[in-house]
PDB file of N, CA, C and O in Angstrom, chain B, residues numbered from 101:
ATOM      1  N   MET B 101      97.778  89.256 104.779  1.00  0.00           N
ATOM      2  CA  MET B 101      98.068  88.273 103.765  1.00  0.00           C
ATOM      3  C   MET B 101      96.893  88.171 102.798  1.00  0.00           C
ATOM      4  O   MET B 101      95.731  88.237 103.197  1.00  0.00           O
ATOM      5  N   LEU B 102      97.221  88.009 101.528  1.00  0.00           N
ATOM      6  CA  LEU B 102      96.213  87.778 100.505  1.00  0.00           C
ATOM      7  C   LEU B 102      96.118  86.285 100.231  1.00  0.00           C
ATOM      8  O   LEU B 102      97.134  85.600 100.118  1.00  0.00           O
ATOM      9  N   THR B 103      94.901  85.788 100.125  1.00  0.00           N
ATOM     10  CA  THR B 103      94.679  84.406  99.745  1.00  0.00           C
ATOM     11  C   THR B 103      93.899  84.396  98.439  1.00  0.00           C
ATOM     12  O   THR B 103      93.213  85.366  98.117  1.00  0.00           O
ATOM     13  N   THR B 104      93.999  83.324  97.699  1.00  0.00           N
ATOM     14  CA  THR B 104      93.297  83.257  96.414  1.00  0.00           C
ATOM     15  C   THR B 104      92.913  81.833  96.076  1.00  0.00           C
ATOM     16  O   THR B 104      93.516  80.869  96.547  1.00  0.00           O
ATOM     17  N   ALA B 105      91.886  81.732  95.242  1.00  0.00           N
ATOM     18  CA  ALA B 105      91.441  80.437  94.730  1.00  0.00           C
ATOM     19  C   ALA B 105      90.764  80.645  93.388  1.00  0.00           C
ATOM     20  O   ALA B 105      90.181  81.697  93.123  1.00  0.00           O
ATOM     21  N   LEU B 106      90.850  79.632  92.552  1.00  0.00           N
ATOM     22  CA  LEU B 106      90.120  79.636  91.286  1.00  0.00           C
ATOM     23  C   LEU B 106      88.694  79.176  91.538  1.00  0.00           C
ATOM     24  O   LEU B 106      88.440  78.366  92.429  1.00  0.00           O
ATOM     25  N   VAL B 107      87.773  79.696  90.751  1.00  0.00           N
ATOM     26  CA  VAL B 107      86.377  79.273  90.802  1.00  0.00           C
ATOM     27  C   VAL B 107      86.229  78.080  89.854  1.00  0.00           C
ATOM     28  O   VAL B 107      86.655  78.142  88.701  1.00  0.00           O
ATOM     29  N   ASP B 108      85.637  77.019  90.333  1.00  0.00           N
ATOM     30  CA  ASP B 108      85.453  75.820  89.511  1.00  0.00           C
ATOM     31  C   ASP B 108      84.647  76.119  88.253  1.00  0.00           C
ATOM     32  O   ASP B 108      83.762  76.975  88.245  1.00  0.00           O
ATOM     33  N   ASN B 109      84.974  75.399  87.204  1.00  0.00           N
ATOM     34  CA  ASN B 109      84.234  75.433  85.938  1.00  0.00           C
ATOM     35  C   ASN B 109      84.224  76.807  85.266  1.00  0.00           C
ATOM     36  O   ASN B 109      83.243  77.185  84.625  1.00  0.00           O
ATOM     37  N   THR B 110      85.322  77.547  85.418  1.00  0.00           N
ATOM     38  CA  THR B 110      85.467  78.823  84.716  1.00  0.00           C
ATOM     39  C   THR B 110      86.806  78.830  83.985  1.00  0.00           C
ATOM     40  O   THR B 110      87.759  78.174  84.407  1.00  0.00           O
ATOM     41  N   ASP B 111      86.865  79.579  82.888  1.00  0.00           N
ATOM     42  CA  ASP B 111      88.111  79.707  82.131  1.00  0.00           C
ATOM     43  C   ASP B 111      89.040  80.682  82.836  1.00  0.00           C
ATOM     44  O   ASP B 111      88.604  81.702  83.370  1.00  0.00           O
ATOM     45  N   ILE B 112      90.310  80.358  82.829  1.00  0.00           N
ATOM     46  CA  ILE B 112      91.319  81.231  83.438  1.00  0.00           C
ATOM     47  C   ILE B 112      91.580  82.397  82.498  1.00  0.00           C
ATOM     48  O   ILE B 112      91.702  82.214  81.287  1.00  0.00           O
ATOM     49  N   ALA B 113      91.665  83.599  83.062  1.00  0.00           N
ATOM     50  CA  ALA B 113      91.881  84.815  82.269  1.00  0.00           C
ATOM     51  C   ALA B 113      93.294  84.856  81.697  1.00  0.00           C
ATOM     52  O   ALA B 113      94.224  84.272  82.253  1.00  0.00           O
ATOM     53  N   SER B 114      93.431  85.552  80.586  1.00  0.00           N
ATOM     54  CA  SER B 114      94.723  85.668  79.913  1.00  0.00           C
ATOM     55  C   SER B 114      95.763  86.379  80.783  1.00  0.00           C
ATOM     56  O   SER B 114      96.963  86.160  80.615  1.00  0.00           O
ATOM     57  N   TYR B 115      95.317  87.217  81.702  1.00  0.00           N
ATOM     58  CA  TYR B 115      96.240  87.980  82.554  1.00  0.00           C
ATOM     59  C   TYR B 115      96.612  87.233  83.840  1.00  0.00           C
ATOM     60  O   TYR B 115      97.310  87.790  84.687  1.00  0.00           O
ATOM     61  N   ASN B 116      96.167  86.003  83.999  1.00  0.00           N
ATOM     62  CA  ASN B 116      96.348  85.278  85.252  1.00  0.00           C
ATOM     63  C   ASN B 116      97.816  85.128  85.649  1.00  0.00           C
ATOM     64  O   ASN B 116      98.151  85.306  86.820  1.00  0.00           O
ATOM     65  N   ASP B 117      98.693  84.806  84.703  1.00  0.00           N
ATOM     66  CA  ASP B 117     100.113  84.630  85.037  1.00  0.00           C
ATOM     67  C   ASP B 117     100.709  85.927  85.564  1.00  0.00           C
ATOM     68  O   ASP B 117     101.447  85.919  86.549  1.00  0.00           O
ATOM     69  N   GLN B 118     100.390  87.043  84.908  1.00  0.00           N
ATOM     70  CA  GLN B 118     100.895  88.343  85.366  1.00  0.00           C
ATOM     71  C   GLN B 118     100.348  88.664  86.759  1.00  0.00           C
ATOM     72  O   GLN B 118     101.070  89.164  87.622  1.00  0.00           O
ATOM     73  N   LEU B 119      99.078  88.372  86.959  1.00  0.00           N
ATOM     74  CA  LEU B 119      98.443  88.607  88.257  1.00  0.00           C
ATOM     75  C   LEU B 119      99.164  87.837  89.360  1.00  0.00           C
ATOM     76  O   LEU B 119      99.492  88.406  90.401  1.00  0.00           O
ATOM     77  N   MET B 120      99.406  86.568  89.139  1.00  0.00           N
ATOM     78  CA  MET B 120     100.037  85.731  90.153  1.00  0.00           C
ATOM     79  C   MET B 120     101.490  86.137  90.396  1.00  0.00           C
ATOM     80  O   MET B 120     102.016  85.933  91.490  1.00  0.00           O
ATOM     81  N   THR B 121     102.136  86.708  89.386  1.00  0.00           N
ATOM     82  CA  THR B 121     103.504  87.196  89.547  1.00  0.00           C
ATOM     83  C   THR B 121     103.528  88.503  90.338  1.00  0.00           C
ATOM     84  O   THR B 121     104.405  88.705  91.177  1.00  0.00           O
ATOM     85  N   ASN B 122     102.566  89.389  90.071  1.00  0.00           N
ATOM     86  CA  ASN B 122     102.564  90.721  90.673  1.00  0.00           C
ATOM     87  C   ASN B 122     102.032  90.753  92.107  1.00  0.00           C
ATOM     88  O   ASN B 122     102.470  91.574  92.912  1.00  0.00           O
ATOM     89  N   LEU B 123     101.102  89.873  92.423  1.00  0.00           N
ATOM     90  CA  LEU B 123     100.512  89.865  93.766  1.00  0.00           C
ATOM     91  C   LEU B 123     101.138  88.755  94.610  1.00  0.00           C
ATOM     92  O   LEU B 123     101.352  87.641  94.133  1.00  0.00           O
ATOM     93  N   LEU B 124     101.420  89.073  95.847  1.00  0.00           N
ATOM     94  CA  LEU B 124     101.917  88.056  96.769  1.00  0.00           C
ATOM     95  C   LEU B 124     100.710  87.407  97.425  1.00  0.00           C
ATOM     96  O   LEU B 124     100.162  87.919  98.401  1.00  0.00           O
ATOM     97  N   VAL B 125     100.305  86.267  96.869  1.00  0.00           N
ATOM     98  CA  VAL B 125      99.107  85.587  97.348  1.00  0.00           C
ATOM     99  C   VAL B 125      99.442  84.160  97.737  1.00  0.00           C
ATOM    100  O   VAL B 125     100.376  83.552  97.215  1.00  0.00           O
ATOM    101  N   LYS B 126      98.658  83.647  98.665  1.00  0.00           N
ATOM    102  CA  LYS B 126      98.770  82.249  99.064  1.00  0.00           C
ATOM    103  C   LYS B 126      97.550  81.526  98.518  1.00  0.00           C
ATOM    104  O   LYS B 126      96.416  81.919  98.792  1.00  0.00           O
ATOM    105  N   VAL B 127      97.780  80.468  97.746  1.00  0.00           N
ATOM    106  CA  VAL B 127      96.683  79.701  97.172  1.00  0.00           C
ATOM    107  C   VAL B 127      96.063  78.838  98.257  1.00  0.00           C
ATOM    108  O   VAL B 127      96.754  78.107  98.967  1.00  0.00           O
ATOM    109  N   LYS B 128      94.736  78.941  98.370  1.00  0.00           N
ATOM    110  CA  LYS B 128      93.995  78.164  99.368  1.00  0.00           C
ATOM    111  C   LYS B 128      92.742  77.595  98.720  1.00  0.00           C
ATOM    112  O   LYS B 128      92.423  77.910  97.574  1.00  0.00           O
ATOM    113  N   ASP B 129      92.045  76.763  99.460  1.00  0.00           N
ATOM    114  CA  ASP B 129      90.752  76.241  99.035  1.00  0.00           C
ATOM    115  C   ASP B 129      89.758  77.394  98.958  1.00  0.00           C
ATOM    116  O   ASP B 129      89.809  78.314  99.775  1.00  0.00           O
ATOM    117  N   ILE B 130      88.861  77.350  97.990  1.00  0.00           N
ATOM    118  CA  ILE B 130      87.926  78.455  97.786  1.00  0.00           C
ATOM    119  C   ILE B 130      87.069  78.725  99.025  1.00  0.00           C
ATOM    120  O   ILE B 130      86.734  79.878  99.297  1.00  0.00           O
ATOM    121  N   SER B 131      86.715  77.701  99.764  1.00  0.00           N
ATOM    122  CA  SER B 131      85.887  77.918 100.964  1.00  0.00           C
ATOM    123  C   SER B 131      86.650  78.717 102.009  1.00  0.00           C
ATOM    124  O   SER B 131      86.050  79.511 102.733  1.00  0.00           O
ATOM    125  N   ALA B 132      87.958  78.522 102.101  1.00  0.00           N
ATOM    126  CA  ALA B 132      88.777  79.296 103.040  1.00  0.00           C
ATOM    127  C   ALA B 132      88.891  80.747 102.599  1.00  0.00           C
ATOM    128  O   ALA B 132      88.830  81.656 103.427  1.00  0.00           O
ATOM    129  N   VAL B 133      89.055  80.969 101.298  1.00  0.00           N
ATOM    130  CA  VAL B 133      89.174  82.330 100.775  1.00  0.00           C
ATOM    131  C   VAL B 133      87.877  83.099 101.025  1.00  0.00           C
ATOM    132  O   VAL B 133      87.910  84.263 101.424  1.00  0.00           O
ATOM    133  N   LYS B 134      86.743  82.454 100.792  1.00  0.00           N
ATOM    134  CA  LYS B 134      85.453  83.118 100.959  1.00  0.00           C
ATOM    135  C   LYS B 134      85.168  83.528 102.405  1.00  0.00           C
ATOM    136  O   LYS B 134      84.271  84.337 102.646  1.00  0.00           O
ATOM    137  N   LYS B 135      85.906  82.992 103.357  1.00  0.00           N
ATOM    138  CA  LYS B 135      85.726  83.348 104.769  1.00  0.00           C
ATOM    139  C   LYS B 135      86.440  84.648 105.144  1.00  0.00           C
ATOM    140  O   LYS B 135      86.218  85.191 106.226  1.00  0.00           O
ATOM    141  N   GLU B 136      87.291  85.140 104.254  1.00  0.00           N
ATOM    142  CA  GLU B 136      88.006  86.390 104.525  1.00  0.00           C
ATOM    143  C   GLU B 136      87.015  87.551 104.583  1.00  0.00           C
ATOM    144  O   GLU B 136      85.939  87.489 103.989  1.00  0.00           O
ATOM    145  N   LYS B 137      87.388  88.613 105.307  1.00  0.00           N
ATOM    146  CA  LYS B 137      86.496  89.763 105.490  1.00  0.00           C
ATOM    147  C   LYS B 137      86.297  90.574 104.214  1.00  0.00           C
ATOM    148  O   LYS B 137      85.213  91.112 103.985  1.00  0.00           O
ATOM    149  N   MET B 138      87.330  90.668 103.383  1.00  0.00           N
ATOM    150  CA  MET B 138      87.276  91.474 102.170  1.00  0.00           C
ATOM    151  C   MET B 138      87.605  90.605 100.963  1.00  0.00           C
ATOM    152  O   MET B 138      88.634  89.931 100.923  1.00  0.00           O
ATOM    153  N   LEU B 139      86.701  90.636  99.977  1.00  0.00           N
ATOM    154  CA  LEU B 139      86.867  89.807  98.783  1.00  0.00           C
ATOM    155  C   LEU B 139      86.950  90.660  97.523  1.00  0.00           C
ATOM    156  O   LEU B 139      86.260  91.669  97.378  1.00  0.00           O
ATOM    157  N   ILE B 140      87.815  90.220  96.623  1.00  0.00           N
ATOM    158  CA  ILE B 140      87.968  90.835  95.305  1.00  0.00           C
ATOM    159  C   ILE B 140      87.693  89.747  94.276  1.00  0.00           C
ATOM    160  O   ILE B 140      88.259  88.657  94.348  1.00  0.00           O
ATOM    161  N   GLY B 141      86.828  90.048  93.326  1.00  0.00           N
ATOM    162  CA  GLY B 141      86.550  89.129  92.236  1.00  0.00           C
ATOM    163  C   GLY B 141      87.300  89.543  90.988  1.00  0.00           C
ATOM    164  O   GLY B 141      87.499  90.732  90.740  1.00  0.00           O
ATOM    165  N   LEU B 142      87.716  88.566  90.205  1.00  0.00           N
ATOM    166  CA  LEU B 142      88.417  88.823  88.949  1.00  0.00           C
ATOM    167  C   LEU B 142      87.668  88.135  87.816  1.00  0.00           C
ATOM    168  O   LEU B 142      87.394  86.937  87.875  1.00  0.00           O
ATOM    169  N   ARG B 143      87.345  88.900  86.793  1.00  0.00           N
ATOM    170  CA  ARG B 143      86.574  88.374  85.669  1.00  0.00           C
ATOM    171  C   ARG B 143      87.486  87.913  84.528  1.00  0.00           C
ATOM    172  O   ARG B 143      88.552  88.479  84.286  1.00  0.00           O
ATOM    173  N   ASN B 144      87.029  86.871  83.842  1.00  0.00           N
ATOM    174  CA  ASN B 144      87.718  86.421  82.634  1.00  0.00           C
ATOM    175  C   ASN B 144      87.090  87.109  81.415  1.00  0.00           C
ATOM    176  O   ASN B 144      86.221  87.969  81.566  1.00  0.00           O
ATOM    177  N   SER B 145      87.525  86.735  80.225  1.00  0.00           N
ATOM    178  CA  SER B 145      87.028  87.409  79.020  1.00  0.00           C
ATOM    179  C   SER B 145      85.555  87.110  78.734  1.00  0.00           C
ATOM    180  O   SER B 145      84.920  87.834  77.967  1.00  0.00           O
ATOM    181  N   GLN B 146      85.007  86.061  79.335  1.00  0.00           N
ATOM    182  CA  GLN B 146      83.582  85.760  79.179  1.00  0.00           C
ATOM    183  C   GLN B 146      82.720  86.538  80.177  1.00  0.00           C
ATOM    184  O   GLN B 146      81.492  86.482  80.118  1.00  0.00           O
ATOM    185  N   GLY B 147      83.366  87.261  81.089  1.00  0.00           N
ATOM    186  CA  GLY B 147      82.638  88.043  82.080  1.00  0.00           C
ATOM    187  C   GLY B 147      82.324  87.285  83.354  1.00  0.00           C
ATOM    188  O   GLY B 147      81.614  87.790  84.224  1.00  0.00           O
ATOM    189  N   ASP B 148      82.854  86.068  83.468  1.00  0.00           N
ATOM    190  CA  ASP B 148      82.635  85.266  84.676  1.00  0.00           C
ATOM    191  C   ASP B 148      83.730  85.538  85.698  1.00  0.00           C
ATOM    192  O   ASP B 148      84.881  85.771  85.330  1.00  0.00           O
ATOM    193  N   ILE B 149      83.381  85.510  86.965  1.00  0.00           N
ATOM    194  CA  ILE B 149      84.411  85.608  88.004  1.00  0.00           C
ATOM    195  C   ILE B 149      85.117  84.257  88.047  1.00  0.00           C
ATOM    196  O   ILE B 149      84.513  83.231  88.357  1.00  0.00           O
ATOM    197  N   TYR B 150      86.409  84.281  87.729  1.00  0.00           N
ATOM    198  CA  TYR B 150      87.182  83.041  87.642  1.00  0.00           C
ATOM    199  C   TYR B 150      88.114  82.858  88.837  1.00  0.00           C
ATOM    200  O   TYR B 150      88.533  81.740  89.137  1.00  0.00           O
ATOM    201  N   ARG B 151      88.438  83.957  89.518  1.00  0.00           N
ATOM    202  CA  ARG B 151      89.351  83.898  90.663  1.00  0.00           C
ATOM    203  C   ARG B 151      88.839  84.836  91.740  1.00  0.00           C
ATOM    204  O   ARG B 151      88.300  85.904  91.452  1.00  0.00           O
ATOM    205  N   ILE B 152      89.015  84.418  92.985  1.00  0.00           N
ATOM    206  CA  ILE B 152      88.658  85.242  94.136  1.00  0.00           C
ATOM    207  C   ILE B 152      89.918  85.477  94.957  1.00  0.00           C
ATOM    208  O   ILE B 152      90.699  84.559  95.206  1.00  0.00           O
ATOM    209  N   ILE B 153      90.094  86.720  95.368  1.00  0.00           N
ATOM    210  CA  ILE B 153      91.179  87.087  96.274  1.00  0.00           C
ATOM    211  C   ILE B 153      90.527  87.548  97.572  1.00  0.00           C
ATOM    212  O   ILE B 153      89.555  88.304  97.554  1.00  0.00           O
ATOM    213  N   GLY B 154      91.061  87.092  98.685  1.00  0.00           N
ATOM    214  CA  GLY B 154      90.510  87.484  99.971  1.00  0.00           C
ATOM    215  C   GLY B 154      91.583  87.941 100.933  1.00  0.00           C
ATOM    216  O   GLY B 154      92.736  87.521 100.848  1.00  0.00           O
ATOM    217  N   THR B 155      91.186  88.816 101.858  1.00  0.00           N
ATOM    218  CA  THR B 155      92.078  89.270 102.916  1.00  0.00           C
ATOM    219  C   THR B 155      91.242  89.772 104.087  1.00  0.00           C
ATOM    220  O   THR B 155      90.077  90.139 103.929  1.00  0.00           O
ATOM    221  N   SER B 156      91.851  89.778 105.240  1.00  0.00           N
ATOM    222  CA  SER B 156      91.161  90.339 106.407  1.00  0.00           C
ATOM    223  C   SER B 156      91.758  91.682 106.798  1.00  0.00           C
ATOM    224  O   SER B 156      91.271  92.331 107.724  1.00  0.00           O
ATOM    225  N   GLY B 157      92.813  92.107 106.098  1.00  0.00           N
ATOM    226  CA  GLY B 157      93.473  93.363 106.432  1.00  0.00           C
ATOM    227  C   GLY B 157      93.272  94.439 105.384  1.00  0.00           C
ATOM    228  O   GLY B 157      93.430  94.189 104.189  1.00  0.00           O
ATOM    229  N   MET B 158      92.926  95.626 105.828  1.00  0.00           N
ATOM    230  CA  MET B 158      92.686  96.743 104.913  1.00  0.00           C
ATOM    231  C   MET B 158      93.937  97.096 104.107  1.00  0.00           C
ATOM    232  O   MET B 158      93.833  97.421 102.924  1.00  0.00           O
ATOM    233  N   GLN B 159      95.097  97.039 104.720  1.00  0.00           N
ATOM    234  CA  GLN B 159      96.330  97.380 104.007  1.00  0.00           C
ATOM    235  C   GLN B 159      96.572  96.404 102.852  1.00  0.00           C
ATOM    236  O   GLN B 159      96.942  96.820 101.754  1.00  0.00           O
ATOM    237  N   HIS B 160      96.365  95.111 103.101  1.00  0.00           N
ATOM    238  CA  HIS B 160      96.540  94.112 102.037  1.00  0.00           C
ATOM    239  C   HIS B 160      95.507  94.325 100.933  1.00  0.00           C
ATOM    240  O   HIS B 160      95.825  94.208  99.749  1.00  0.00           O
ATOM    241  N   TYR B 161      94.284  94.634 101.318  1.00  0.00           N
ATOM    242  CA  TYR B 161      93.230  94.905 100.341  1.00  0.00           C
ATOM    243  C   TYR B 161      93.617  96.100  99.466  1.00  0.00           C
ATOM    244  O   TYR B 161      93.557  96.025  98.239  1.00  0.00           O
ATOM    245  N   ASN B 162      94.009  97.187 100.098  1.00  0.00           N
ATOM    246  CA  ASN B 162      94.401  98.395  99.356  1.00  0.00           C
ATOM    247  C   ASN B 162      95.583  98.128  98.430  1.00  0.00           C
ATOM    248  O   ASN B 162      95.609  98.610  97.297  1.00  0.00           O
ATOM    249  N   ASN B 163      96.563  97.359  98.913  1.00  0.00           N
ATOM    250  CA  ASN B 163      97.718  97.022  98.074  1.00  0.00           C
ATOM    251  C   ASN B 163      97.300  96.209  96.855  1.00  0.00           C
ATOM    252  O   ASN B 163      97.800  96.440  95.754  1.00  0.00           O
ATOM    253  N   ALA B 164      96.385  95.257  97.046  1.00  0.00           N
ATOM    254  CA  ALA B 164      95.918  94.442  95.926  1.00  0.00           C
ATOM    255  C   ALA B 164      95.175  95.298  94.907  1.00  0.00           C
ATOM    256  O   ALA B 164      95.407  95.177  93.704  1.00  0.00           O
ATOM    257  N   VAL B 165      94.285  96.160  95.385  1.00  0.00           N
ATOM    258  CA  VAL B 165      93.535  97.042  94.485  1.00  0.00           C
ATOM    259  C   VAL B 165      94.491  97.943  93.707  1.00  0.00           C
ATOM    260  O   VAL B 165      94.334  98.122  92.499  1.00  0.00           O
ATOM    261  N   GLU B 166      95.467  98.501  94.389  1.00  0.00           N
ATOM    262  CA  GLU B 166      96.447  99.368  93.727  1.00  0.00           C
ATOM    263  C   GLU B 166      97.216  98.605  92.649  1.00  0.00           C
ATOM    264  O   GLU B 166      97.440  99.128  91.557  1.00  0.00           O
ATOM    265  N   GLU B 167      97.614  97.386  92.949  1.00  0.00           N
ATOM    266  CA  GLU B 167      98.352  96.583  91.974  1.00  0.00           C
ATOM    267  C   GLU B 167      97.482  96.250  90.759  1.00  0.00           C
ATOM    268  O   GLU B 167      97.965  96.276  89.628  1.00  0.00           O
ATOM    269  N   LEU B 168      96.212  95.939  90.985  1.00  0.00           N
ATOM    270  CA  LEU B 168      95.302  95.638  89.882  1.00  0.00           C
ATOM    271  C   LEU B 168      95.072  96.876  89.004  1.00  0.00           C
ATOM    272  O   LEU B 168      94.983  96.767  87.781  1.00  0.00           O
ATOM    273  N   ILE B 169      94.980  98.025  89.625  1.00  0.00           N
ATOM    274  CA  ILE B 169      94.860  99.280  88.861  1.00  0.00           C
ATOM    275  C   ILE B 169      96.139  99.525  88.065  1.00  0.00           C
ATOM    276  O   ILE B 169      96.082  99.959  86.915  1.00  0.00           O
ATOM    277  N   ASP B 170      97.293  99.248  88.672  1.00  0.00           N
ATOM    278  CA  ASP B 170      98.563  99.390  87.959  1.00  0.00           C
ATOM    279  C   ASP B 170      98.644  98.464  86.750  1.00  0.00           C
ATOM    280  O   ASP B 170      99.336  98.764  85.777  1.00  0.00           O
ATOM    281  N   MET B 171      97.929  97.329  86.814  1.00  0.00           N
ATOM    282  CA  MET B 171      97.875  96.402  85.687  1.00  0.00           C
ATOM    283  C   MET B 171      96.863  96.870  84.642  1.00  0.00           C
ATOM    284  O   MET B 171      96.574  96.158  83.681  1.00  0.00           O
ATOM    285  N   GLU B 172      96.326  98.086  84.844  1.00  0.00           N
ATOM    286  CA  GLU B 172      95.362  98.723  83.944  1.00  0.00           C
ATOM    287  C   GLU B 172      94.045  97.954  83.866  1.00  0.00           C
ATOM    288  O   GLU B 172      93.397  97.897  82.821  1.00  0.00           O
ATOM    289  N   MET B 173      93.672  97.370  84.991  1.00  0.00           N
ATOM    290  CA  MET B 173      92.393  96.683  85.083  1.00  0.00           C
ATOM    291  C   MET B 173      91.352  97.658  85.619  1.00  0.00           C
ATOM    292  O   MET B 173      91.691  98.653  86.258  1.00  0.00           O
ATOM    293  N   THR B 174      90.090  97.366  85.354  1.00  0.00           N
ATOM    294  CA  THR B 174      88.987  98.242  85.735  1.00  0.00           C
ATOM    295  C   THR B 174      88.183  97.612  86.860  1.00  0.00           C
ATOM    296  O   THR B 174      87.816  96.438  86.802  1.00  0.00           O
ATOM    297  N   ASN B 175      87.915  98.416  87.887  1.00  0.00           N
ATOM    298  CA  ASN B 175      87.089  97.970  89.011  1.00  0.00           C
ATOM    299  C   ASN B 175      85.653  98.412  88.753  1.00  0.00           C
ATOM    300  O   ASN B 175      85.347  99.602  88.827  1.00  0.00           O
ATOM    301  N   GLU B 176      84.780  97.469  88.453  1.00  0.00           N
ATOM    302  CA  GLU B 176      83.394  97.830  88.146  1.00  0.00           C
ATOM    303  C   GLU B 176      82.637  98.325  89.373  1.00  0.00           C
ATOM    304  O   GLU B 176      81.546  98.880  89.240  1.00  0.00           O
ATOM    305  N   LEU B 177      83.194  98.133  90.557  1.00  0.00           N
ATOM    306  CA  LEU B 177      82.536  98.598  91.784  1.00  0.00           C
ATOM    307  C   LEU B 177      83.203  99.849  92.359  1.00  0.00           C
ATOM    308  O   LEU B 177      82.973 100.192  93.518  1.00  0.00           O
ATOM    309  N   ALA B 178      84.019 100.527  91.566  1.00  0.00           N
ATOM    310  CA  ALA B 178      84.756 101.699  92.057  1.00  0.00           C
ATOM    311  C   ALA B 178      83.837 102.755  92.658  1.00  0.00           C
ATOM    312  O   ALA B 178      84.206 103.401  93.639  1.00  0.00           O
ATOM    313  N   ASP B 179      82.658 102.943  92.094  1.00  0.00           N
ATOM    314  CA  ASP B 179      81.736 103.967  92.581  1.00  0.00           C
ATOM    315  C   ASP B 179      80.592 103.385  93.411  1.00  0.00           C
ATOM    316  O   ASP B 179      79.672 104.108  93.793  1.00  0.00           O
ATOM    317  N   ALA B 180      80.647 102.100  93.688  1.00  0.00           N
ATOM    318  CA  ALA B 180      79.567 101.449  94.440  1.00  0.00           C
ATOM    319  C   ALA B 180      79.620 101.843  95.913  1.00  0.00           C
ATOM    320  O   ALA B 180      80.694 102.032  96.485  1.00  0.00           O
ATOM    321  N   LYS B 181      78.466 101.961  96.498  1.00  0.00           N
ATOM    322  CA  LYS B 181      78.366 102.327  97.911  1.00  0.00           C
ATOM    323  C   LYS B 181      78.327 101.095  98.818  1.00  0.00           C
ATOM    324  O   LYS B 181      78.497 101.211 100.032  1.00  0.00           O
ATOM    325  N   GLU B 182      78.105  99.927  98.235  1.00  0.00           N
ATOM    326  CA  GLU B 182      78.062  98.702  99.026  1.00  0.00           C
ATOM    327  C   GLU B 182      78.573  97.538  98.187  1.00  0.00           C
ATOM    328  O   GLU B 182      78.612  97.630  96.960  1.00  0.00           O
ATOM    329  N   PRO B 183      78.964  96.451  98.831  1.00  0.00           N
ATOM    330  CA  PRO B 183      79.476  95.287  98.097  1.00  0.00           C
ATOM    331  C   PRO B 183      78.430  94.688  97.154  1.00  0.00           C
ATOM    332  O   PRO B 183      77.227  94.890  97.320  1.00  0.00           O
ATOM    333  N   LYS B 184      78.920  93.955  96.174  1.00  0.00           N
ATOM    334  CA  LYS B 184      78.044  93.242  95.235  1.00  0.00           C
ATOM    335  C   LYS B 184      78.382  91.758  95.334  1.00  0.00           C
ATOM    336  O   LYS B 184      79.518  91.349  95.096  1.00  0.00           O
ATOM    337  N   ASP B 185      77.390  90.969  95.685  1.00  0.00           N
ATOM    338  CA  ASP B 185      77.569  89.515  95.819  1.00  0.00           C
ATOM    339  C   ASP B 185      78.731  89.174  96.749  1.00  0.00           C
ATOM    340  O   ASP B 185      79.416  88.171  96.550  1.00  0.00           O
ATOM    341  N   GLY B 186      78.952  90.008  97.761  1.00  0.00           N
ATOM    342  CA  GLY B 186      80.012  89.772  98.737  1.00  0.00           C
ATOM    343  C   GLY B 186      81.360  90.352  98.368  1.00  0.00           C
ATOM    344  O   GLY B 186      82.301  90.272  99.158  1.00  0.00           O
ATOM    345  N   PHE B 187      81.478  90.937  97.179  1.00  0.00           N
ATOM    346  CA  PHE B 187      82.753  91.492  96.717  1.00  0.00           C
ATOM    347  C   PHE B 187      82.808  92.998  96.953  1.00  0.00           C
ATOM    348  O   PHE B 187      81.847  93.714  96.668  1.00  0.00           O
ATOM    349  N   LEU B 188      83.933  93.472  97.473  1.00  0.00           N
ATOM    350  CA  LEU B 188      84.169  94.902  97.615  1.00  0.00           C
ATOM    351  C   LEU B 188      84.676  95.500  96.302  1.00  0.00           C
ATOM    352  O   LEU B 188      84.523  96.695  96.051  1.00  0.00           O
ATOM    353  N   ALA B 189      85.281  94.648  95.469  1.00  0.00           N
ATOM    354  CA  ALA B 189      85.795  95.084  94.174  1.00  0.00           C
ATOM    355  C   ALA B 189      85.680  93.911  93.217  1.00  0.00           C
ATOM    356  O   ALA B 189      85.833  92.755  93.611  1.00  0.00           O
ATOM    357  N   ILE B 190      85.409  94.222  91.955  1.00  0.00           N
ATOM    358  CA  ILE B 190      85.411  93.216  90.892  1.00  0.00           C
ATOM    359  C   ILE B 190      86.171  93.825  89.721  1.00  0.00           C
ATOM    360  O   ILE B 190      85.770  94.847  89.164  1.00  0.00           O
ATOM    361  N   PHE B 191      87.280  93.175  89.355  1.00  0.00           N
ATOM    362  CA  PHE B 191      88.158  93.711  88.312  1.00  0.00           C
ATOM    363  C   PHE B 191      88.077  92.879  87.040  1.00  0.00           C
ATOM    364  O   PHE B 191      87.846  91.671  87.075  1.00  0.00           O
ATOM    365  N   SER B 192      88.274  93.565  85.912  1.00  0.00           N
ATOM    366  CA  SER B 192      88.381  92.916  84.614  1.00  0.00           C
ATOM    367  C   SER B 192      89.310  93.744  83.744  1.00  0.00           C
ATOM    368  O   SER B 192      89.657  94.877  84.077  1.00  0.00           O
ATOM    369  N   GLU B 193      89.708  93.150  82.612  1.00  0.00           N
ATOM    370  CA  GLU B 193      90.598  93.872  81.680  1.00  0.00           C
ATOM    371  C   GLU B 193      89.834  94.955  80.971  1.00  0.00           C
ATOM    372  O   GLU B 193      90.402  95.673  80.148  1.00  0.00           O
TER     373      GLU B 193
END
């Protein structure tokens, strides 16, 4: 299962509605999402991470990454050898 939460005091990205339609996510408190084993960050147009997606299952993680790529988003950590700030992937338009 994918869980998600908005980051406080950040602007919501223009693609947020499409994201929420395309991904099967359960909205939770941000502290619960951050406890998941695998985290994906999503950047808004200002470059801030505005939403976090979390999962404990590799299949759910891979499905989310694939869907974000299908939305023509870019993963800035695609070539990274280790997580950045706890994120395995960080996507933006």
